[in-house]
C-alpha positions as a Python dict, from the first residue, in 0.01 Angstrom:
ca = {
    (1, 'M'): (0, 0, 0),
    (2, 'T'): (-324, -31, -179),
    (3, 'K'): (-456, 264, 37),
    (4, 'I'): (-155, 474, -42),
    (5, 'I'): (-198, 388, -426),
    (6, 'N'): (-562, 477, -418),
    (7, 'K'): (-483, 825, -259),
    (8, 'L'): (-204, 903, -516),
    (9, 'L'): (-404, 807, -820),
    (10, 'N'): (-722, 1001, -685),
    (11, 'Q'): (-502, 1311, -634),
    (12, 'L'): (-323, 1247, -969),
    (13, 'A'): (-658, 1246, -1154),
    (14, 'D'): (-722, 1596, -995),
    (15, 'E'): (-384, 1730, -1141),
    (16, 'I'): (-452, 1607, -1494),
    (17, 'D'): (-801, 1762, -1480),
    (18, 'I'): (-868, 2106, -1611),
    (19, 'T'): (-841, 2367, -1344),
    (20, 'D'): (-1110, 2591, -1226),
    (21, 'S'): (-967, 2895, -1392),
    (22, 'Q'): (-942, 2689, -1726),
    (23, 'H'): (-1287, 2548, -1690),
    (24, 'G'): (-1414, 2901, -1609),
    (25, 'A'): (-1239, 3034, -1923),
    (26, 'I'): (-1372, 2753, -2166),
    (27, 'K'): (-1710, 2797, -2010),
    (28, 'H'): (-1725, 3178, -2072),
    (29, 'A'): (-1605, 3122, -2440),
    (30, 'Y'): (-1850, 2841, -2495),
    (31, 'N'): (-2145, 3033, -2346),
    (32, 'S'): (-2059, 3359, -2560),
    (33, 'V'): (-2058, 3140, -2874),
    (34, 'A'): (-2374, 2968, -2769),
    (35, 'D'): (-2540, 3314, -2712),
    (36, 'W'): (-2417, 3440, -3037),
    (37, 'L'): (-2540, 3147, -3255),
    (38, 'N'): (-2872, 3154, -3062),
    (39, 'Q'): (-2946, 3535, -3081),
    (40, 'Q'): (-3269, 3623, -3219),
    (41, 'N'): (-3353, 3826, -3535),
    (42, 'T'): (-3082, 3653, -3732),
    (43, 'K'): (-3093, 3422, -4037),
    (44, 'I'): (-3075, 3116, -3856),
    (45, 'A'): (-3293, 3253, -3581),
    (46, 'K'): (-3606, 3105, -3729),
    (47, 'H'): (-3456, 2741, -3690),
    (48, 'D'): (-3459, 2797, -3291),
    (49, 'I'): (-3096, 2700, -3257),
    (50, 'D'): (-3023, 2469, -2962),
    (51, 'I'): (-2646, 2470, -2830),
    (52, 'F'): (-2533, 2202, -2612),
    (53, 'P'): (-2167, 2045, -2530),
    (54, 'Q'): (-2073, 1695, -2621),
    (55, 'G'): (-1759, 1455, -2555),
    (56, 'S'): (-1535, 1475, -2245),
    (57, 'M'): (-1651, 1808, -2119),
    (58, 'M'): (-2004, 1657, -2095),
    (59, 'Y'): (-1902, 1354, -1928),
    (60, 'G'): (-1664, 1513, -1681),
    (61, 'T'): (-1359, 1311, -1838),
    (62, 'A'): (-1160, 1602, -1990),
    (63, 'I'): (-790, 1598, -1926),
    (64, 'K'): (-499, 1831, -1987),
    (65, 'P'): (-293, 1760, -2277),
    (66, 'I'): (55, 1631, -2197),
    (67, 'E'): (218, 1990, -2281),
    (68, 'E'): (-103, 2133, -2099),
    (69, 'D'): (-213, 2351, -2411),
    (70, 'D'): (-479, 2347, -2689),
    (71, 'Y'): (-764, 2194, -2511),
    (72, 'D'): (-1048, 2054, -2707),
    (73, 'V'): (-1408, 2167, -2638),
    (74, 'D'): (-1686, 1997, -2860),
    (75, 'L'): (-2039, 2139, -2900),
    (76, 'V'): (-2347, 2064, -3100),
    (77, 'C'): (-2544, 2346, -3284),
    (78, 'K'): (-2896, 2194, -3352),
    (79, 'F'): (-3154, 2339, -3561),
    (80, 'T'): (-3514, 2243, -3396),
    (81, 'K'): (-3742, 2408, -3624),
    (82, 'G'): (-3825, 2411, -3989),
    (83, 'T'): (-3571, 2153, -4076),
    (84, 'C'): (-3780, 1945, -4311),
    (85, 'G'): (-3612, 1964, -4652),
    (86, 'L'): (-3302, 2125, -4525),
    (87, 'S'): (-2993, 2017, -4729),
    (88, 'P'): (-2676, 1946, -4519),
    (89, 'A'): (-2499, 2186, -4721),
    (90, 'Y'): (-2739, 2464, -4592),
    (91, 'V'): (-2725, 2364, -4233),
    (92, 'K'): (-2323, 2347, -4233),
    (93, 'K'): (-2275, 2681, -4421),
    (94, 'S'): (-2545, 2873, -4235),
    (95, 'V'): (-2346, 2809, -3907),
    (96, 'G'): (-2023, 2926, -4073),
    (97, 'E'): (-2169, 3242, -4217),
    (98, 'R'): (-2327, 3333, -3870),
    (99, 'L'): (-1978, 3258, -3718),
    (100, 'N'): (-1818, 3494, -3986),
    (101, 'E'): (-2060, 3785, -3886),
    (102, 'N'): (-1872, 3827, -3565),
    (103, 'L'): (-1526, 4004, -3593),
    (104, 'T'): (-1379, 3807, -3319),
    (105, 'Y'): (-1509, 3477, -3434),
    (106, 'R'): (-1413, 3559, -3792),
    (107, 'R'): (-1049, 3601, -3686),
    (108, 'L'): (-1057, 3274, -3456),
    (109, 'L'): (-1248, 3076, -3747),
    (110, 'E'): (-1032, 2813, -3925),
    (111, 'K'): (-1097, 2654, -4269),
    (112, 'E'): (-1409, 2443, -4281),
    (113, 'G'): (-1355, 2092, -4136),
    (114, 'R'): (-1517, 1777, -4260),
    (115, 'R'): (-1777, 1781, -3990),
    (116, 'C'): (-1727, 2081, -3768),
    (117, 'W'): (-1633, 2455, -3785),
    (118, 'T'): (-1336, 2525, -3558),
    (119, 'L'): (-1271, 2827, -3352),
    (120, 'Q'): (-901, 2847, -3253),
    (121, 'Y'): (-833, 3037, -2931),
    (122, 'S'): (-482, 3129, -2822),
    (123, 'D'): (-283, 3361, -2586),
    (124, 'S'): (-401, 3267, -2233),
    (125, 'L'): (-669, 3042, -2344),
    (126, 'N'): (-503, 2809, -2567),
    (127, 'F'): (-795, 2570, -2677),
    (128, 'H'): (-999, 2498, -2968),
    (129, 'M'): (-1383, 2460, -3005),
    (130, 'D'): (-1544, 2240, -3269),
    (131, 'I'): (-1904, 2325, -3352),
    (132, 'L'): (-2090, 2048, -3513),
    (133, 'P'): (-2405, 2153, -3702),
    (134, 'A'): (-2713, 1910, -3687),
    (135, 'I'): (-3074, 1857, -3715),
    (136, 'P'): (-3323, 1635, -3572),
    (137, 'F'): (-3342, 1266, -3701),
    (138, 'N'): (-3648, 1365, -3891),
    (139, 'E'): (-3940, 1123, -4012),
    (140, 'E'): (-3844, 1205, -4367),
    (141, 'Y'): (-3514, 1067, -4341),
    (142, 'R'): (-3620, 723, -4218),
    (143, 'S'): (-3735, 659, -4562),
    (144, 'D'): (-3355, 579, -4624),
    (145, 'A'): (-3317, 207, -4561),
    (146, 'R'): (-2980, 289, -4392),
    (147, 'F'): (-3109, 550, -4177),
    (148, 'N'): (-3409, 360, -4096),
    (149, 'A'): (-3216, 72, -3976),
    (150, 'I'): (-2992, 286, -3760),
    (151, 'Y'): (-3307, 457, -3600),
    (152, 'E'): (-3478, 121, -3526),
    (153, 'S'): (-3172, -23, -3368),
    (154, 'M'): (-3199, 255, -3074),
    (155, 'N'): (-3361, 99, -2791),
    (156, 'T'): (-3292, 407, -2574),
    (157, 'A'): (-3274, 789, -2608),
    (158, 'R'): (-3423, 746, -2965),
    (159, 'E'): (-3594, 1107, -2954),
    (160, 'L'): (-3255, 1257, -2876),
    (161, 'A'): (-3078, 1114, -3207),
    (162, 'L'): (-2964, 1353, -3457),
    (163, 'L'): (-2839, 1387, -3821),
    (164, 'A'): (-2488, 1594, -3834),
    (165, 'T'): (-2339, 1736, -4130),
    (166, 'D'): (-2037, 1565, -4287),
    (167, 'K'): (-1849, 1692, -4600),
    (168, 'N'): (-1651, 1437, -4834),
    (169, 'K'): (-1278, 1543, -4851),
    (170, 'V'): (-1271, 1403, -5214),
    (171, 'T'): (-1588, 1498, -5374),
    (172, 'Q'): (-1664, 1800, -5146),
    (173, 'E'): (-2020, 1697, -5139),
    (174, 'Y'): (-2232, 1744, -4826),
    (175, 'S'): (-2442, 1459, -4637),
    (176, 'F'): (-2610, 1392, -4316),
    (177, 'I'): (-2474, 1107, -4065),
    (178, 'P'): (-2664, 989, -3769),
    (179, 'T'): (-2545, 1054, -3416),
    (180, 'N'): (-2673, 1089, -3053),
    (181, 'P'): (-2443, 1268, -2835),
    (182, 'R'): (-2722, 1344, -2586),
    (183, 'G'): (-2826, 990, -2565),
    (184, 'Y'): (-2463, 871, -2502),
    (185, 'A'): (-2433, 1132, -2242),
    (186, 'E'): (-2750, 1013, -2052),
    (187, 'W'): (-2623, 649, -2103),
    (188, 'F'): (-2269, 751, -1936),
    (189, 'R'): (-2463, 940, -1645),
    (190, 'S'): (-2638, 621, -1586),
    (191, 'R'): (-2317, 423, -1563),
    (192, 'I'): (-2173, 668, -1315),
    (193, 'H'): (-2499, 687, -1091),
    (194, 'F'): (-2518, 1039, -1154),
    (195, 'N'): (-2884, 1080, -1098),
    (196, 'R'): (-3091, 1352, -1261),
    (197, 'T'): (-3459, 1367, -1232),
    (198, 'K'): (-3504, 1613, -1507),
    (199, 'R'): (-3336, 1597, -1848),
    (200, 'V'): (-3159, 1913, -1944),
    (201, 'C'): (-3307, 2050, -2275),
    (202, 'E'): (-3303, 2413, -2252),
    (203, 'S'): (-3242, 2649, -2571),
    (204, 'V'): (-2880, 2667, -2459),
    (205, 'E'): (-2741, 2398, -2246),
    (206, 'R'): (-2447, 2517, -2030),
    (207, 'L'): (-2140, 2302, -1962),
    (208, 'P'): (-2240, 2054, -1682),
    (209, 'E'): (-2102, 2109, -1331),
    (210, 'Y'): (-2011, 1797, -1142),
    (211, 'P'): (-1989, 1854, -761),
    (212, 'Y'): (-1726, 1564, -748),
    (213, 'K'): (-1584, 1329, -964),
    (214, 'T'): (-1639, 953, -957),
    (215, 'V'): (-1427, 654, -962),
    (216, 'L'): (-1544, 597, -1317),
    (217, 'Q'): (-1461, 951, -1439),
    (218, 'K'): (-1113, 969, -1253),
    (219, 'S'): (-1026, 597, -1401),
    (220, 'I'): (-1101, 715, -1761),
    (221, 'Q'): (-901, 1035, -1709),
    (222, 'L'): (-609, 833, -1580),
    (223, 'L'): (-628, 578, -1868),
    (224, 'K'): (-668, 847, -2137),
    (225, 'R'): (-338, 1017, -2004),
    (226, 'H'): (-167, 697, -1979),
    (227, 'R'): (-247, 637, -2370),
    (228, 'D'): (-141, 991, -2450),
    (229, 'V'): (208, 916, -2288),
    (230, 'F'): (224, 556, -2457),
    (231, 'F'): (166, 716, -2795),
    (232, 'Q'): (366, 1025, -2764),
    (233, 'D'): (650, 904, -2963),
    (234, 'Q'): (448, 704, -3195),
    (235, 'D'): (225, 763, -3498),
    (236, 'E'): (-87, 983, -3379),
    (237, 'D'): (-316, 811, -3610),
    (238, 'L'): (-280, 480, -3413),
    (239, 'K'): (-383, 624, -3062),
    (240, 'P'): (-713, 469, -2957),
    (241, 'I'): (-1007, 743, -2968),
    (242, 'S'): (-1131, 835, -2619),
    (243, 'M'): (-1496, 704, -2706),
    (244, 'I'): (-1338, 361, -2715),
    (245, 'I'): (-1187, 402, -2373),
    (246, 'T'): (-1476, 573, -2229),
    (247, 'T'): (-1726, 319, -2352),
    (248, 'L'): (-1511, 16, -2252),
    (249, 'I'): (-1427, 133, -1918),
    (250, 'A'): (-1787, 255, -1844),
    (251, 'K'): (-1925, -86, -1939),
    (252, 'C'): (-1696, -246, -1667),
    (253, 'Y'): (-1797, -17, -1389),
    (254, 'N'): (-2031, -150, -1125),
    (255, 'G'): (-2026, 123, -866),
    (256, 'E'): (-1675, 47, -740),
    (257, 'T'): (-1524, 291, -477),
    (258, 'E'): (-1155, 209, -498),
    (259, 'I'): (-988, 365, -793),
    (260, 'Y'): (-681, 139, -823),
    (261, 'D'): (-887, -207, -789),
    (262, 'F'): (-1136, -77, -1049),
    (263, 'I'): (-876, 5, -1297),
    (264, 'C'): (-700, -309, -1269),
    (265, 'K'): (-1041, -506, -1301),
    (266, 'A'): (-1154, -295, -1602),
    (267, 'L'): (-822, -350, -1778),
    (268, 'N'): (-865, -700, -1756),
    (269, 'Q'): (-1230, -734, -1844),
    (270, 'M'): (-1262, -447, -2112),
    (271, 'S'): (-1173, -685, -2406),
    (272, 'S'): (-1490, -886, -2329),
    (273, 'F'): (-1684, -606, -2465),
    (274, 'I'): (-1494, -598, -2806),
    (275, 'E'): (-1718, -811, -3050),
    (276, 'R'): (-1634, -986, -3382),
    (277, 'D'): (-1880, -959, -3661),
    (278, 'D'): (-1948, -1239, -3910),
    (279, 'A'): (-1656, -1105, -4128),
    (280, 'G'): (-1412, -1114, -3856),
    (281, 'K'): (-1414, -736, -3789),
    (282, 'Y'): (-1392, -596, -3456),
    (283, 'V'): (-1689, -426, -3321),
    (284, 'I'): (-1727, -175, -3032),
    (285, 'K'): (-2105, -88, -3035),
    (286, 'N'): (-2217, 267, -2929),
    (287, 'P'): (-2455, 158, -2616),
    (288, 'V'): (-2731, 397, -2745),
    (289, 'M'): (-2678, 347, -3139),
    (290, 'P'): (-2568, -4, -3174),
    (291, 'L'): (-2518, 6, -3551),
    (292, 'E'): (-2260, 270, -3489),
    (293, 'N'): (-1909, 90, -3453),
    (294, 'F'): (-1647, 293, -3277),
    (295, 'A'): (-1377, 70, -3397),
    (296, 'D'): (-1489, 79, -3769),
    (297, 'K'): (-1133, 230, -3856),
    (298, 'W'): (-958, -111, -3738),
    (299, 'A'): (-1087, -275, -4034),
    (300, 'E'): (-929, -13, -4250),
    (301, 'K'): (-606, -5, -4076),
    (302, 'P'): (-560, -312, -3873),
    (303, 'N'): (-250, -145, -3715),
    (304, 'K'): (-487, 46, -3499),
    (305, 'A'): (-621, -269, -3339),
    (306, 'K'): (-300, -396, -3279),
    (307, 'A'): (-183, -44, -3115),
    (308, 'F'): (-490, -68, -2896),
    (309, 'F'): (-422, -426, -2758),
    (310, 'N'): (-40, -326, -2717),
    (311, 'W'): (-165, -28, -2528),
    (312, 'A'): (-431, -212, -2299),
    (313, 'N'): (-145, -482, -2229),
    (314, 'Q'): (114, -252, -2130),
    (315, 'A'): (-149, -48, -1914),
    (316, 'T'): (-258, -357, -1754),
    (317, 'E'): (104, -444, -1673),
    (318, 'D'): (202, -90, -1556),
    (319, 'F'): (-89, -52, -1325),
    (320, 'E'): (-43, -377, -1146),
    (321, 'N'): (320, -317, -1094),
    (322, 'L'): (209, -22, -916),
    (323, 'S'): (148, -273, -603),
    (324, 'Q'): (516, -365, -597),
    (325, 'I'): (616, -5, -500),
    (326, 'T'): (688, 68, -145),
    (327, 'T'): (837, 392, -120),
    (328, 'Y'): (707, 767, -212),
    (329, 'S'): (1029, 823, -414),
    (330, 'G'): (944, 508, -590),
    (331, 'F'): (595, 617, -674),
    (332, 'E'): (729, 943, -786),
    (333, 'K'): (956, 791, -1036),
    (334, 'E'): (710, 541, -1182),
    (335, 'L'): (428, 796, -1208),
    (336, 'K'): (633, 1022, -1394),
    (337, 'R'): (692, 754, -1651),
    (338, 'L'): (324, 662, -1684),
    (339, 'F'): (168, 1001, -1671),
    (340, 'A'): (447, 1268, -1746),
    (341, 'Q'): (627, 1500, -1522),
    (342, 'K'): (427, 1815, -1480),
    (343, 'P'): (129, 1669, -1295),
    (344, 'V'): (341, 1418, -1090),
    (345, 'D'): (561, 1715, -967),
    (346, 'R'): (248, 1902, -853),
    (347, 'L'): (121, 1586, -691),
    (348, 'M'): (448, 1495, -501),
    (349, 'E'): (488, 1860, -381),
    (350, 'S'): (236, 1770, -125),
    (351, 'Y'): (456, 1469, -1),
    (352, 'R'): (783, 1692, 11),
    (353, 'N'): (843, 1583, 370),
    (354, 'Q'): (804, 1217, 303),
    (355, 'L'): (1025, 1217, 2),
    (356, 'Q'): (1317, 1400, 190),
    (357, 'Q'): (1277, 1166, 470),
    (358, 'E'): (1328, 871, 254),
    (359, 'R'): (1633, 1046, 77),
    (360, 'E'): (1805, 1084, 423),
    (361, 'V'): (1735, 741, 512),
    (362, 'V'): (1897, 614, 187),
    (363, 'A'): (2174, 844, 229),
    (364, 'T'): (2247, 723, 553),
    (365, 'T'): (2188, 326, 491),
    (366, 'A'): (2406, 376, 175),
    (367, 'M'): (2719, 429, 372),
    (368, 'V'): (2674, 114, 567),
    (369, 'E'): (2446, -147, 400),
    (370, 'K'): (2464, -317, 63),
    (371, 'S'): (2170, -305, -177),
    (372, 'P'): (2004, -654, -128),
    (373, 'L'): (2037, -693, -538),
    (374, 'V'): (2404, -627, -488),
    (375, 'A'): (2445, -870, -210),
    (376, 'L'): (2235, -1128, -439),
    (377, 'I'): (2433, -1089, -750),
    (378, 'E'): (2768, -1100, -555),
    (379, 'K'): (2678, -1459, -485),
    (380, 'I'): (2682, -1529, -861),
    (381, 'P'): (2988, -1755, -926),
    (382, 'H'): (3065, -1652, -1262),
    (383, 'R'): (3029, -1269, -1204),
    (384, 'I'): (3353, -1111, -1138),
    (385, 'T'): (3402, -859, -881),
    (386, 'P'): (3465, -479, -1016),
    (387, 'P'): (3823, -389, -1029),
    (388, 'W'): (3762, -40, -882),
    (389, 'K'): (3714, 92, -553),
    (390, 'L'): (3342, 158, -556),
    (391, 'P'): (3182, 498, -425),
    (392, 'H'): (2927, 498, -144),
    (393, 'G'): (2559, 492, -242),
    (394, 'Y'): (2415, 447, -603),
    (395, 'R'): (2427, 781, -771),
    (396, 'V'): (2340, 646, -1101),
    (397, 'Q'): (1996, 494, -1222),
    (398, 'I'): (1948, 279, -1561),
    (399, 'Q'): (1683, 368, -1792),
    (400, 'G'): (1554, 65, -1975),
    (401, 'K'): (1408, 54, -2320),
    (402, 'V'): (1242, -212, -2507),
    (403, 'S'): (1140, -261, -2858),
    (404, 'Y'): (903, -530, -3006),
    (405, 'D'): (975, -443, -3375),
    (406, 'G'): (1314, -324, -3342),
    (407, 'V'): (1230, 36, -3429),
    (408, 'N'): (986, 187, -3159),
    (409, 'Y'): (1116, 169, -2814),
    (410, 'K'): (925, 243, -2494),
    (411, 'T'): (1062, 266, -2135),
    (412, 'F'): (1036, -28, -1908),
    (413, 'T'): (1104, -103, -1555),
    (414, 'S'): (1355, -312, -1370),
    (415, 'G'): (1194, -667, -1317),
    (416, 'M'): (922, -619, -1568),
    (417, 'P'): (855, -981, -1749),
    (418, 'L'): (977, -982, -2110),
    (419, 'T'): (958, -1241, -2384),
    (420, 'K'): (1252, -1378, -2585),
    (421, 'G'): (1362, -1193, -2900),
    (422, 'V'): (1291, -834, -2811),
    (423, 'S'): (1539, -559, -2857),
    (424, 'L'): (1660, -368, -2533),
    (425, 'Q'): (1854, -43, -2482),
    (426, 'F'): (2016, 98, -2148),
    (427, 'F'): (2119, 427, -2060),
    (428, 'P'): (2271, 572, -1733),
    (429, 'I'): (2089, 857, -1572),
    (430, 'H'): (2304, 1076, -1341),
    (431, 'S'): (2422, 1424, -1268),
    (432, 'I'): (2804, 1359, -1297),
    (433, 'K'): (2977, 1606, -1516),
    (434, 'P'): (3182, 1477, -1823),
    (435, 'P'): (3444, 1366, -1938),
    (436, 'Y'): (3380, 1007, -1822),
    (437, 'S'): (3316, 682, -1980),
    (438, 'V'): (3076, 406, -1895),
    (439, 'K'): (3133, 52, -1840),
    (440, 'W'): (2879, -231, -1842),
    (441, 'Q'): (2864, -563, -1667),
    (442, 'I'): (2609, -797, -1802),
    (443, 'T'): (2549, -1105, -1607),
    (444, 'N'): (2313, -1384, -1720),
    (445, 'T'): (2161, -1689, -1548),
    (446, 'G'): (1944, -1982, -1618),
    (447, 'E'): (2009, -2283, -1816),
    (448, 'D'): (1962, -2130, -2177),
    (449, 'A'): (2235, -1911, -2111),
    (450, 'R'): (2450, -2161, -1970),
    (451, 'R'): (2397, -2414, -2257),
    (452, 'A'): (2460, -2146, -2501),
    (453, 'G'): (2807, -2058, -2312),
    (454, 'C'): (2688, -1702, -2252),
    (455, 'L'): (2656, -1641, -1888),
    (456, 'R'): (2883, -1348, -1891),
    (457, 'G'): (2945, -1140, -1595),
    (458, 'N'): (3327, -1182, -1670),
    (459, 'E'): (3412, -861, -1818),
    (460, 'F'): (3310, -488, -1816),
    (461, 'E'): (3179, -403, -2170),
    (462, 'N'): (3209, -55, -2337),
    (463, 'S'): (2910, 171, -2456),
    (464, 'Q'): (2765, 130, -2804),
    (465, 'L'): (2486, 399, -2824),
    (466, 'N'): (2471, 768, -2799),
    (467, 'G'): (2304, 893, -2480),
    (468, 'Y'): (2228, 1219, -2335),
    (469, 'G'): (2455, 1522, -2449),
    (470, 'G'): (2567, 1301, -2768),
    (471, 'Q'): (2795, 1092, -2570),
    (472, 'I'): (2832, 709, -2641),
    (473, 'T'): (2680, 588, -2308),
    (474, 'G'): (2413, 350, -2404),
    (475, 'K'): (2407, -39, -2410),
    (476, 'R'): (2230, -243, -2681),
    (477, 'E'): (2104, -609, -2580),
    (478, 'T'): (1853, -856, -2684),
    (479, 'T'): (1646, -1113, -2487),
    (480, 'A'): (1792, -1445, -2607),
    (481, 'Y'): (1771, -1667, -2292),
    (482, 'T'): (1494, -1742, -2047),
    (483, 'G'): (1610, -1656, -1687),
    (484, 'T'): (1684, -1358, -1460),
    (485, 'H'): (1960, -1140, -1598),
    (486, 'Y'): (2127, -817, -1455),
    (487, 'V'): (2261, -516, -1597),
    (488, 'Q'): (2490, -279, -1396),
    (489, 'C'): (2686, 8, -1517),
    (490, 'F'): (3001, 219, -1361),
    (491, 'I'): (3104, 568, -1439),
    (492, 'I'): (3476, 610, -1486),
    (493, 'Q'): (3672, 929, -1468),
    (494, 'H'): (4055, 1011, -1459),
    (495, 'G'): (4141, 685, -1621),
    (496, 'N'): (4046, 436, -1362),
    (497, 'Q'): (3851, 601, -1100),
    (498, 'C'): (3487, 481, -1059),
    (499, 'V'): (3269, 794, -942),
    (500, 'G'): (2932, 643, -982),
    (501, 'V'): (2751, 296, -973),
    (502, 'S'): (2422, 180, -1054),
    (503, 'E'): (2183, -57, -870),
    (504, 'P'): (2166, -368, -1069),
    (505, 'F'): (1873, -353, -1352),
    (506, 'V'): (1688, -692, -1343),
    (507, 'V'): (1592, -838, -1671),
    (508, 'K'): (1342, -1120, -1655),
    (509, 'V'): (1301, -1302, -1965),
    (510, 'Q'): (1009, -1567, -1979),
}
């Protein structure tokens, strides 16, 4: 199945990438802003403005947001001449004033940000453009010991280094901070083996065109989308920044050509590129400016580090579990869980015939065959037979959710290994119209449950949790016993008629 997984992941990366029309709209807007800022005979023209993109648009790793709106476009507005003695306040305000001279940009311009000016496009475009004012890393600034140490630490692309504007939120004072977006872009290009014989340093550098996306670029796109879905219902501030994911995954890349194998490898290897300093703080070095630590916020907020490793562990498990899936309908269900519904719906449209054939096979075999899992649990001696006449087929699915802190729940799949002491919730997913009730049969196995006298399986329990539509349909459990356990639900109508039954949901506790 690895061949199919590679094919699906490659195509899914295309679905979460921005479309040609979106790229065209962003490119047109970017070039128009660049031309306006770079226009001659203006106040800032004497500084010979150089406009160029940075971030995911530059690397070819941009993705659609989950709701597919409000794209982020980052560009740098670099002053190249007459920069000696310029104050950061002058540099920052000059760019804002020039944007304000345009009636359209004045309407789009948001309140001044800490480092950037932001243009918020709307209507059919729905993206925002962050413009970062900057100057070259001039000799005069190297007299500052901290700046000089940063400059000396740069072994490559030193001549591309910049000082960007920064405004303190508390004191409102302006300062310069070192950065090297062009240097990082060249390092990233070297990692993807995207060879270019001539460095792009025109007065206005356009958005780069990638004739194809490499395994590295697509892998980063997929992992960024997995991250977005993983943190969708969590504190946004805990979400790992894209530069961390991009840097770690790029360091793992050695020209691999199979996307699935590379992602699994990278997820297992990337933590080896996370260092600790003498004080025990996490360090993820900028490869072209080593004194810049992409994980500097982890020391201030330790939950950021915990959130990163939680996500990385879940991503490792999720991608490895894809190798256990054997049907297109199985891939459809799991990919929607991992990457959200919209791109997977578009992806699976091309596999409509295969999905329909699988559904027909399931509908036919369900009439004459028992599920292998049902046949297995029927052999468990302490499990009693359901008292109802069961309908043909398994119209009901069980959604499992797990929480390691008792508060934040994430979906998990049947058979996924769990540890002791975590909280679980189960909900039936079906299209049966109410009114109905839901009965649950929990069957434990293993010595832990046997010694505790809690094998269960001998009763049909009521629901405890509000599910879809506000009805009490869900079941609450905890992982108390090592072993393999089974959860099955039954939909009951008209007093004592079973109109829907689920496949057993497997809970493995290590």
